[in-house]
C-alpha positions as CSV (number, residue, x, y, z in Angstrom):
1,X,18.9,-81.0,33.1
2,X,17.8,-78.7,30.1
3,X,19.0,-81.6,28.0
4,X,18.3,-84.7,29.7
5,X,14.8,-83.6,29.6
6,X,15.0,-82.5,25.9
7,X,16.8,-86.0,25.3
8,X,13.4,-87.9,27.5
9,X,10.6,-85.5,26.0
10,X,11.9,-85.1,22.7
11,X,13.9,-88.0,21.6
12,X,12.4,-90.4,24.2
13,X,9.3,-89.8,24.0
14,X,8.3,-89.1,27.6
15,X,5.8,-86.7,28.5
16,X,7.3,-83.4,31.1
17,X,6.3,-84.8,34.5
18,X,7.6,-88.7,33.7
19,X,10.1,-86.6,32.3
20,X,10.9,-85.2,35.6
21,X,10.6,-88.1,37.5
22,X,13.8,-90.0,35.3
23,X,15.7,-86.5,35.3
24,X,15.0,-85.7,39.1
25,X,17.4,-88.5,39.8
26,X,20.7,-87.2,38.5
27,X,23.5,-85.3,39.7
28,X,24.9,-82.8,37.5
29,X,29.3,-82.9,37.4
30,X,31.2,-81.1,35.7
31,X,34.7,-83.0,35.3
32,X,37.9,-81.3,33.7
33,X,39.9,-82.9,30.5
34,X,42.1,-85.7,31.2
35,X,40.4,-86.8,33.9
36,X,39.9,-91.2,34.9
37,X,36.3,-91.3,36.0
38,X,36.0,-95.1,36.6
39,X,39.7,-96.5,37.6
40,X,40.1,-100.4,36.8
41,X,39.4,-102.6,39.2
42,X,36.7,-100.9,40.6
43,X,32.3,-101.5,40.1
44,X,30.9,-98.4,38.4
45,X,28.2,-97.6,40.3
46,X,27.0,-95.1,37.7
47,X,25.6,-94.2,33.8
48,X,26.3,-91.2,32.2
49,X,25.1,-89.2,30.0
50,X,26.7,-87.0,28.4
51,X,25.8,-82.6,27.9
52,X,29.2,-81.9,26.3
53,X,32.6,-83.4,26.4
54,X,33.7,-86.5,25.4
55,X,35.0,-89.5,26.9
56,X,37.2,-92.6,26.7
57,X,37.3,-96.0,27.4
58,X,41.0,-97.4,27.2
59,X,42.5,-100.6,29.1
60,X,46.3,-101.0,29.7
61,X,48.5,-103.5,27.8
62,X,51.2,-104.8,30.3
63,X,54.6,-105.0,28.7
64,X,57.5,-106.7,30.1
65,X,60.4,-104.4,29.2
66,X,59.0,-100.9,28.2
67,X,56.2,-98.9,30.0
68,X,52.4,-100.4,29.8
69,X,51.4,-99.2,25.9
70,X,46.8,-97.7,26.3
71,X,44.8,-99.2,23.9
72,X,41.8,-97.4,23.4
73,X,38.6,-98.7,22.2
74,X,35.7,-96.9,22.7
75,X,34.7,-93.5,22.7
76,X,32.1,-91.4,23.8
77,X,30.3,-88.0,22.7
78,X,27.9,-85.3,23.5
79,X,23.6,-86.2,24.4
80,X,24.9,-90.3,24.9
81,X,25.1,-92.5,27.4
82,X,27.3,-94.3,28.6
83,X,29.3,-96.6,31.4
84,X,31.2,-99.6,32.2
85,X,28.1,-101.5,31.7
86,X,29.5,-104.4,31.9
87,X,30.6,-103.5,35.6
88,X,27.4,-101.1,36.2
89,X,25.0,-104.2,35.8
90,X,27.0,-107.0,37.2
91,X,28.5,-105.1,40.5
92,X,32.1,-106.8,39.6
93,X,34.9,-105.0,39.0
94,X,35.7,-103.5,35.6
95,X,38.5,-104.6,33.6
96,X,39.1,-100.6,31.5
97,X,39.7,-97.2,32.4
98,X,37.6,-94.3,31.7
99,X,38.7,-91.5,31.1
100,X,37.4,-87.5,30.0
101,X,39.2,-86.3,27.2
102,X,38.2,-82.7,27.1
103,X,35.9,-80.7,29.3
104,X,32.8,-82.5,30.5
105,X,29.6,-81.8,32.1
106,X,27.9,-85.3,32.8
107,X,24.9,-86.1,34.6
108,X,24.8,-89.6,36.6
109,X,22.3,-91.6,38.0
110,X,23.3,-94.2,40.9
111,X,23.0,-97.6,40.3
112,X,20.8,-97.9,43.0
113,X,18.6,-95.2,42.0
114,X,18.2,-96.3,38.0
115,X,17.0,-99.7,40.0
116,X,14.7,-98.0,41.6
117,X,13.0,-96.0,38.4
118,X,13.2,-99.7,37.0
119,X,11.3,-100.9,40.2
120,X,8.4,-98.2,40.4
121,X,8.2,-96.2,37.1
122,X,6.0,-97.8,34.1
123,X,8.5,-96.8,31.6
124,X,12.2,-97.5,33.7
125,X,12.0,-101.0,32.1
126,X,11.3,-99.8,28.8
127,X,14.0,-96.9,29.1
128,X,16.4,-99.4,30.5
129,X,15.8,-102.0,27.4
130,X,16.6,-100.1,25.4
131,X,19.8,-98.2,26.2
132,X,21.4,-102.0,27.1
133,X,19.9,-102.1,23.6
134,X,21.5,-99.3,21.4
135,X,24.9,-100.3,24.2
136,X,24.6,-103.8,22.5
137,X,24.8,-102.5,18.8
138,X,27.4,-100.1,19.6
139,X,29.7,-102.9,20.7
140,X,29.0,-105.5,18.0
141,X,28.6,-102.5,15.4
142,X,32.7,-102.0,17.1
143,X,33.7,-105.7,16.9
144,X,33.3,-105.9,13.0
145,X,34.6,-103.2,12.1
146,X,38.1,-105.1,13.2
147,X,37.6,-108.2,12.1
148,X,36.7,-106.5,8.5
149,X,37.6,-103.7,7.7
150,X,41.6,-102.4,7.0
151,X,42.9,-99.3,9.6
152,X,41.9,-97.1,6.3
153,X,38.8,-98.6,5.8
154,X,38.4,-97.8,9.3
155,X,39.7,-94.6,9.8
156,X,37.1,-93.4,6.6
157,X,34.5,-94.5,8.2
158,X,35.1,-93.2,11.9
159,X,34.8,-89.7,9.3
160,X,32.3,-90.5,8.0
161,X,30.2,-91.3,10.7
162,X,31.2,-89.6,13.9
163,X,33.6,-86.1,12.2
164,X,33.1,-85.0,15.8
165,X,36.0,-87.4,16.3
166,X,38.5,-86.3,14.2
167,X,38.2,-83.1,15.3
168,X,38.4,-83.2,19.1
169,X,40.3,-86.0,19.8
170,X,44.1,-86.1,19.4
171,X,45.2,-88.2,17.3
172,X,47.7,-91.1,19.4
173,X,44.0,-92.1,20.9
174,X,42.2,-92.2,16.9
175,X,45.3,-94.0,16.0
176,X,44.8,-96.7,19.1
177,X,41.1,-96.6,18.6
178,X,41.6,-98.5,15.1
179,X,44.5,-100.1,16.5
180,X,47.5,-98.4,14.1
181,X,50.4,-96.2,14.6
182,X,50.3,-92.3,15.0
183,X,52.4,-92.3,12.2
184,X,50.4,-94.9,10.0
185,X,47.4,-92.8,11.0
186,X,49.4,-89.5,9.7
187,X,49.7,-91.4,6.6
188,X,46.2,-92.3,6.0
189,X,45.5,-89.3,6.3
190,X,47.8,-87.1,4.2
191,X,46.2,-89.5,1.9
192,X,42.7,-89.3,2.6
């Protein structure tokens, strides 16, 4: 719980007492690598804080004559919050899946507990707004990247902004995230 407390006190600026009220609602879980933590078609009940590990978000694109193709569209790394946030807030089934890439330690808070914090703490709504704003900015940046940059430029941006992705995430997931084949990614890396 130390990392989560540190996040609340040092990054967000809560007092230790306020941080304790919030962190006491979280549950620590340890998840092995390659574990689905949310399957498409189920409703997201948790908001997660990643203390250790990497998570990927992916869809399965059906193909009429071949096996379904997985397309990775986002990653979440240590010291960040993540969730199938659209499903979490709408309470509708999720259209994608979430999987751990490596051994992952998470602190999770249930939807009902988060609603309790929103309703019963002065800072709760502020934290919810900040989290939603950060997720919105990340989503918009990803959409703009897909529209504006070549695969090589997207790779260079990823390398500059998140070098931990390059070293810890299997290349097939990075290639999928960039919208290219693993072979094209190998060529880009060779020329970089």
